[in-house]
C-alpha positions as CSV (number, residue, x, y, z in Angstrom):
1,M,105.8,101.2,69.8
2,S,107.7,100.9,73.0
3,Q,108.5,97.5,74.6
4,R,107.5,96.8,78.2
5,V,109.2,94.6,80.6
6,A,106.9,92.5,82.8
7,G,106.7,93.9,86.3
8,V,108.1,97.2,85.4
9,P,105.6,100.1,85.4
10,P,105.5,102.5,82.4
11,V,107.2,105.8,82.9
12,V,105.4,109.0,82.2
13,A,106.8,112.4,81.2
14,T,107.7,113.2,84.8
15,G,110.3,110.4,84.7
16,E,108.4,108.7,87.5
17,P,106.6,105.4,87.1
18,E,102.9,106.0,86.2
19,G,101.6,105.0,89.6
20,L,104.0,107.2,91.5
21,A,103.1,110.2,89.4
22,T,99.4,109.6,90.2
23,I,100.1,109.3,93.9
24,T,102.2,112.5,93.9
25,L,99.4,114.4,92.2
26,Q,96.7,113.0,94.5
27,R,98.7,113.9,97.6
28,R,99.0,117.5,96.4
29,E,95.3,117.6,95.8
30,I,94.5,116.3,99.2
31,L,96.8,118.8,100.9
32,K,95.2,121.6,98.9
33,L,91.7,120.4,100.0
34,L,92.8,120.2,103.6
35,K,94.2,123.7,103.5
36,E,90.9,125.0,102.0
37,N,88.7,122.9,104.4
38,P,90.5,122.4,107.7
39,R,87.4,120.9,109.2
40,L,88.0,117.7,107.2
41,K,91.2,116.9,109.0
42,P,89.6,115.1,112.0
43,D,87.9,112.5,109.7
44,L,91.2,111.5,107.9
45,E,92.1,108.5,110.1
46,E,88.8,106.8,109.6
47,A,88.7,107.6,105.9
48,L,92.3,106.4,105.4
49,Q,91.5,103.0,106.9
50,E,88.4,102.7,104.8
51,F,90.2,103.6,101.6
52,Y,93.1,101.4,102.5
53,E,90.9,98.3,102.8
54,N,89.5,99.0,99.3
55,A,93.0,99.6,98.0
56,R,94.2,96.4,99.5
57,D,91.5,94.4,97.7
58,L,92.3,96.2,94.4
59,A,96.0,95.6,94.8
60,S,95.5,91.9,95.4
61,G,93.2,91.6,92.4
62,E,95.5,93.6,90.0
63,T,98.7,91.8,91.0
64,N,97.2,88.3,91.5
65,L,98.9,88.2,94.9
66,P,97.0,86.7,97.8
67,L,95.3,89.3,100.0
68,S,97.3,88.0,103.0
69,I,100.5,89.5,101.4
70,F,99.2,93.0,102.1
71,P,99.1,94.3,105.7
72,K,95.6,94.3,107.3
73,Q,96.1,97.7,108.7
74,C,97.4,100.8,106.9
75,L,101.0,101.4,107.7
76,Y,100.7,105.2,107.2
77,A,99.4,107.8,109.5
78,C,97.6,111.1,108.7
79,F,99.5,114.3,109.4
């Protein structure tokens, strides 16, 4: 059984923390979907903001940090 240190995410076989590996895989899937379906690209900004709002709520709940810690608007832009 491996020991975990509080605040340090587990590392998966890729050598990346588990969350980063998931993000990397999801980004690749999104790029693949956009390549296969270019008509989806115009809807990205709206979808990004909607998903960000949900992710902000989840991050606050999972980390027990106040919602105000997280920016109200997504800091990232779509392609």
